[in-house]
C-alpha positions in Angstrom: 23.3 -13.5 -37.3 20.8 -12.4 -34.5 19.1 -15.0 -32.5 15.5 -15.7 -33.5 12.7 -14.1 -31.5 11.4 -17.6 -30.6 14.5 -18.1 -28.3 13.1 -18.2 -24.7 15.5 -15.6 -23.6 14.6 -13.2 -26.4 10.9 -13.9 -25.9 11.2 -12.9 -22.2 13.2 -9.8 -23.1 10.5 -8.8 -25.6 7.6 -9.6 -23.3 9.1 -7.8 -20.3 9.9 -4.7 -22.4 6.4 -4.7 -24.0 4.7 -5.2 -20.6 6.8 -2.4 -19.1 6.0 0.1 -21.9 2.3 -0.9 -22.0 1.9 -0.5 -18.2 3.6 2.9 -18.5 1.3 4.0 -21.3 -1.7 2.8 -19.4 -0.8 4.6 -16.2 0.0 7.8 -18.1 -3.3 7.6 -19.9 -5.2 7.1 -16.7 -3.3 9.9 -14.9 -3.9 12.3 -17.8 -7.6 11.5 -17.7 -7.7 12.1 -14.0 -6.0 15.4 -14.2 -8.2 16.6 -17.1 -11.4 15.4 -15.5 -10.7 17.0 -12.2 -9.6 20.3 -13.8 -12.7 20.4 -15.9 -14.9 20.2 -12.8 -12.7 22.3 -10.5 -15.0 25.4 -10.6 -18.3 23.7 -10.4 -19.5 22.0 -7.2 -21.5 18.9 -7.8 -25.1 19.6 -6.9 -25.3 16.9 -4.3 -22.6 18.6 -2.2 -23.4 22.3 -3.0 -25.1 22.9 0.4 -22.6 20.9 2.5 -19.1 21.6 1.2 -17.7 25.1 0.3 -16.6 25.7 -3.3 -13.2 26.7 -2.0 -12.7 23.3 -0.3 -13.7 21.6 -3.6 -11.2 23.7 -5.5 -8.5 22.9 -3.0 -9.2 19.2 -3.3 -9.0 19.5 -7.1 -5.6 21.3 -6.9 -4.3 18.8 -4.4 -5.4 15.8 -6.5 -3.8 17.3 -9.6 -0.5 17.9 -7.8 -0.4 14.4 -6.4 -1.3 12.8 -9.7 1.4 14.7 -11.6 3.9 13.7 -9.0 2.8 10.1 -9.4 3.3 10.3 -13.2 6.9 11.3 -12.5 7.3 8.4 -10.1 5.9 6.0 -12.6 8.3 7.2 -15.3 11.2 7.0 -12.9 10.2 3.6 -11.7 10.2 2.3 -15.3 13.6 3.8 -15.9 15.0 2.2 -12.7 13.5 -1.2 -13.7 15.1 -1.0 -17.1 18.4 0.2 -15.5 18.4 -2.8 -13.2 17.5 -5.4 -15.8 18.0 -4.9 -19.5 20.6 -2.1 -19.2 22.8 -4.3 -16.9 22.6 -2.6 -13.5 21.8 -5.8 -11.5 24.3 -7.8 -13.4 27.0 -5.2 -12.7 26.1 -5.1 -9.0 26.1 -8.9 -8.8 29.6 -9.0 -10.4 30.8 -6.4 -7.9 29.5 -8.3 -4.9 31.0 -11.6 -6.2 34.4 -9.9 -6.5 34.2 -8.5 -3.0 32.7 -11.4 -1.1 32.9 -14.4 -3.4 30.2 -17.1 -3.4 28.1 -18.0 -0.4 25.3 -16.8 1.8 27.1 -13.5 2.8 27.4 -12.6 -0.8 23.8 -13.3 -1.5 22.7 -11.2 1.5 25.0 -8.4 0.5 23.5 -8.3 -3.0 20.0 -8.0 -1.5 21.1 -5.4 1.0 22.9 -3.2 -1.5 19.9 -3.4 -3.9 17.5 -2.3 -1.3 19.7 0.5 -0.1 20.2 1.9 -3.6 16.5 1.8 -4.3 15.7 3.6 -1.0 18.2 6.3 -1.9 16.9 6.9 -5.4 13.3 7.1 -4.1 14.1 9.7 -1.4 13.6 12.8 -3.6 10.0 11.8 -4.3 9.3 11.3 -0.6 10.9 14.6 0.2 9.0 16.5 -2.5 5.7 14.9 -1.6 6.1 15.6 2.1 7.7 19.0 2.2 6.4 20.6 -1.0 3.0 19.2 -1.9 1.7 18.3 1.6 3.1 21.5 3.0 1.6 23.6 0.2 -1.9 22.3 1.0 -1.5 22.6 4.8 -1.3 18.9 5.6 2.4 18.4 6.5 3.4 18.6 10.1 6.6 16.6 9.8 9.8 18.4 10.4 13.1 17.5 8.7 14.4 16.1 12.0 11.3 13.9 12.4 11.5 12.7 8.8 15.1 11.7 9.4 14.2 10.0 12.6 11.5 8.0 10.9 13.9 7.0 8.1 16.5 5.9 10.7 13.9 3.9 12.7 12.8 2.2 9.4 16.3 1.2 8.7 16.8 -0.2 12.2 13.6 -2.2 11.9 14.7 -3.4 8.5 17.9 -4.7 10.0 16.4 -6.2 13.1 13.5 -7.9 11.4 14.1 -7.9 7.6 17.7 -9.0 7.7 17.1 -12.3 9.7 14.1 -13.1 7.6 16.1 -12.6 4.4 18.9 -14.7 5.7 16.5 -17.5 6.5 14.9 -17.3 3.1 18.2 -17.4 1.3 19.4 -20.3 3.4 16.2 -22.3 2.7 16.5 -21.6 -1.0 19.9 -23.3 -0.9 19.3 -26.0 1.7 15.6 -27.1 1.5 15.8 -28.9 -1.9 13.5 -28.6 -4.9 10.5 -27.8 -2.6 12.2 -24.8 -1.0 9.5 -22.5 -2.2 6.9 -24.3 -0.2 9.0 -24.0 3.0 9.5 -20.3 2.3 5.8 -19.8 1.8 5.2 -21.3 5.2 7.8 -18.9 6.7 6.1 -16.0 4.9 2.7 -16.9 6.3 4.0 -17.3 9.8 5.9 -14.0 9.5 2.7 -12.1 8.4 0.6 -13.6 11.2 3.3 -12.8 13.8 3.6 -9.2 12.4 -0.2 -8.7 12.9 0.2 -9.8 16.5 3.2 -7.7 17.5 2.7 -4.6 15.3 0.2 -2.8 17.6 2.3 -3.2 20.8 5.9 -3.4 19.6 6.4 -1.7 16.3 3.8 1.1 16.0 4.9 2.8 19.2 8.3 3.4 17.6 6.7 5.9 15.4 3.8 7.3 17.3 2.5 7.8 20.8 -0.6 5.9 21.8 -2.6 7.1 24.7 -5.7 5.5 26.2 -8.9 7.3 25.2 -9.6 9.7 28.1 -13.0 10.9 27.0 -15.1 8.8 29.3 -18.4 9.6 27.5 -17.0 8.7 24.1 -15.3 5.6 25.5 -18.5 4.4 27.1 -20.4 5.0 23.8 -17.7 3.2 21.8 -17.8 0.3 24.2 -21.6 0.0 23.9 -21.3 -0.1 20.1 -18.7 -2.8 20.3 -20.9 -4.8 22.7 -23.9 -4.3 20.5 -21.9 -5.6 17.5 -20.5 -8.5 19.4 -16.8 -7.4 19.3 -14.1 -7.0 21.8 -10.9 -5.1 21.7 -7.8 -4.8 23.9 -8.4 -1.1 24.3 -9.2 2.2 22.7 -6.3 4.5 21.9 -5.6 7.9 20.5 -2.6 8.3 18.2 -0.7 11.5 17.8 -1.2 11.6 14.0 -1.1 15.4 14.1 2.6 15.5 14.6 3.1 14.3 11.0 0.0 15.3 9.1 -3.4 17.0 9.3 -5.1 14.0 7.7 -7.6 12.2 9.9 -8.4 8.5 10.2 -9.4 5.6 12.5 -8.6 2.0 12.3 -8.5 -1.4 13.9 -5.1 -3.1 14.3 -3.9 -6.4 15.6 -5.2 -9.9 15.4 -7.3 -12.0 17.7 -7.0 -10.9 21.3 -4.5 -8.2 20.4 -7.0 -6.1 18.5 -7.2 -2.5 19.4 -9.1 0.5 18.2 -7.0 3.5 17.2 -8.3 7.0 16.6 -6.1 9.8 15.1 -6.2 12.8 17.4 -7.1 14.8 14.3 -10.2 12.7 13.8 -11.5 13.2 17.3 -10.9 17.0 17.0 -13.0 17.1 13.9 -15.9 14.7 14.4 -18.6 14.7 17.1 -19.5 11.6 19.1 -22.3 10.4 16.8 -19.9 10.6 13.8 -17.1 8.8 15.6 -19.6 6.1 16.4 -20.6 5.7 12.8 -17.0 5.6 11.6 -16.2 2.9 14.1 -19.2 1.0 13.0 -17.9 1.0 9.5 -14.6 -0.4 10.7 -16.5 -3.1 12.6 -18.3 -3.9 9.4 -15.0 -5.0 7.9 -14.6 -7.5 10.7 -18.2 -8.6 10.6 -17.9 -9.5 6.9 -14.5 -11.1 7.5 -12.9 -8.8 5.0 -9.5 -8.9 6.8 -9.4 -12.7 6.8 -10.5 -12.8 3.2 -7.6 -10.5 2.3 -5.1 -12.4 4.3 -6.2 -15.7 2.7 -6.1 -14.1 -0.7 -2.5 -12.9 0.0 -1.5 -16.4 1.1 -3.0 -18.0 -2.0 -1.4 -15.5 -4.4 2.0 -15.7 -2.6 1.8 -19.5 -2.9 1.4 -19.2 -6.7 4.1 -16.6 -6.8 6.6 -18.7 -4.9 5.8 -21.8 -7.0 6.4 -19.8 -10.1 9.7 -18.5 -8.7 10.7 -22.0 -7.8 10.4 -23.0 -11.5 11.8 -19.8 -13.0 15.0 -19.8 -10.9 16.1 -23.1 -12.6 15.8 -21.6 -16.1 18.9 -19.9 -17.5 16.7 -17.9 -19.9 15.0 -16.3 -16.9 18.2 -14.5 -16.0 19.6 -13.8 -19.5 16.2 -12.6 -20.8 16.2 -10.0 -18.1 19.8 -8.8 -18.7 21.7 -10.8 -16.1 24.3 -13.5 -16.5 23.7 -16.1 -13.7 26.5 -17.3 -11.4 27.4 -20.7 -13.0 29.8 -21.5 -10.2 27.6 -20.4 -7.3 24.1 -19.7 -6.0 21.7 -17.5 -7.9 19.0 -17.3 -5.2 19.3 -13.5 -4.5 19.4 -12.8 -8.2 16.3 -14.9 -8.8 14.4 -13.1 -6.0 15.4 -9.6 -7.2 14.6 -10.4 -10.9 11.3 -11.8 -9.9 10.4 -8.7 -7.9 11.5 -6.5 -10.8 9.7 -8.4 -13.5 6.4 -9.1 -11.8 4.8 -5.6 -11.5 4.6 -4.9 -15.3 2.9 -8.3 -15.9 0.4 -7.8 -13.0 -0.4 -4.2 -13.6 -3.4 -5.1 -15.7 -5.1 -7.2 -13.0 -5.1 -4.3 -10.5 -8.7 -3.2 -11.3 -9.9 -6.6 -10.0 -8.5 -6.0 -6.6 -9.6 -2.4 -6.6 -13.2 -3.5 -7.4 -13.1 -6.1 -4.6 -11.9 -3.4 -2.1 -14.6 -1.0 -3.2 -17.3 -3.7 -2.7 -15.9 -4.4 0.8 -16.3 -0.7 1.6 -19.9 -0.7 0.4 -20.6 -3.7 2.7 -18.9 -2.0 5.6 -21.0 1.1 5.0 -24.2 -0.9 5.0 -23.2 -2.5 8.3 -22.6 0.9 9.8 -26.0 2.1 8.6 -27.6 -0.9 10.4 -25.6 -0.6 13.6 -25.3 3.2 13.9 -26.7 5.9 11.6 -26.4 6.5 7.9 -26.9 10.2 8.4 -24.0 10.4 10.9 -21.8 8.3 8.7 -22.5 10.6 5.7 -21.7 13.7 7.7 -18.5 12.1 9.0 -17.4 11.2 5.5 -18.2 14.6 4.2 -15.9 16.1 6.8 -13.2 13.7 6.1 -13.4 14.3 2.3 -13.1 18.0 3.0 -10.3 17.7 5.5 -8.3 15.3 3.5 -8.9 17.2 0.3 -10.3 14.2 -1.5 -11.7 15.2 -4.9 -15.4 14.8 -5.4 -15.1 14.5 -9.2 -12.6 11.8 -10.0 -12.3 10.3 -13.5 -14.5 7.1 -13.7 -11.7 5.1 -15.4 -9.2 6.2 -12.9 -11.6 5.1 -10.2 -12.0 1.6 -11.7 -8.2 1.1 -11.9 -7.0 2.6 -8.6 -9.6 3.5 -6.1 -9.8 1.2 -3.1 -12.7 3.2 -1.8 -15.8 4.2 -3.7 -15.9 7.9 -4.8 -17.9 10.2 -2.7 -20.9 10.5 -5.0 -21.5 6.7 -5.2 -20.8 6.1 -1.6 -23.0 8.8 -0.1 -25.8 8.0 -2.6 -25.8 4.3 -1.5 -25.7 5.2 2.2 -28.7 7.5 1.8 -30.6 4.8 -0.1 -29.8 2.2 2.6 -30.8 4.7 5.3 -34.2 5.2 3.7 -34.7 1.5 3.3 -33.9 0.9 7.0 
């Protein structure tokens, strides 16, 4: 006789499968809406941009958006298949059994399980990375990455993972077994410390592994940027130009670091495209994020959510139904710490997919606030002209589907953003 659905293990199996299928259906519905909406507006330039962006650029952006969205649909479907393979179809259980036979119980076995899981997932995701880089990005003129450079980046990522990720993972697994019932609180503290440390060391120790950073040599622009920083009450360790053009034609600028290690980084592609007034406005927008403490708010939100997550994991890992409900037989004679971590990481995304719009909305609100700050400290007209160039150069569609925007867009769509900038400029 089959077990009743009210059994906790069966309930979790049903809930996980339902969440996985519902999140898949939602993402496919949104992607289909996006493709249909962009295609419908492909041959008609929005009136607000008719005099500023060529129709050919608008059509290129539409085609690029459709290509990327269709690839994302394949990635989503593949991700669901992989999640099912690891969980309810027994993949993780089989891998755990293999590791136990090879290394027996203990910390080494736990680390091996995590390492093999990560390695397998990296390998199965490689085709999507290759297709996105060497087919889609190349077809639209953005890719500058060579196969050799791609392999070098992959090798460097693996080395960094071993140098940084492996010791952190070993510490986490050791704490799970040695710190008692409150291990999740200790690990949360380690996680917070690691993130803060990463923000401090990334600009000077990690980023240079992948790109070259040269001091900004344009004296006029450097003086202008320094004046803006002083006017806004900010200081930075320096102004740098990154060789982004060796991988992509996309352009950007950003702040990186934390506290005294903050630095301003301009893509060389950005400086080649924008004039000094526009660079000034883009930098003022980035300063707006700091002025409104958006970075700190996001960091504290991350810490609060991770605390809840670790507390939940601390309870779930003691429940046998958590393992069996996700297709894994726990190690009754040994530790299950790595199993618990992996199952939690596999099971969480389907259940949290439906709260994504909340974070997207918060991010878009932050972008509006940063734009308003840039209008005050620089020029709304120059910010608008800079954004128009970036939209065109990055082939960002001007006509996204409204529902797709609500769920996924971390930045407001062009129409909303430029309209608000123009209104704020008139008010000023």
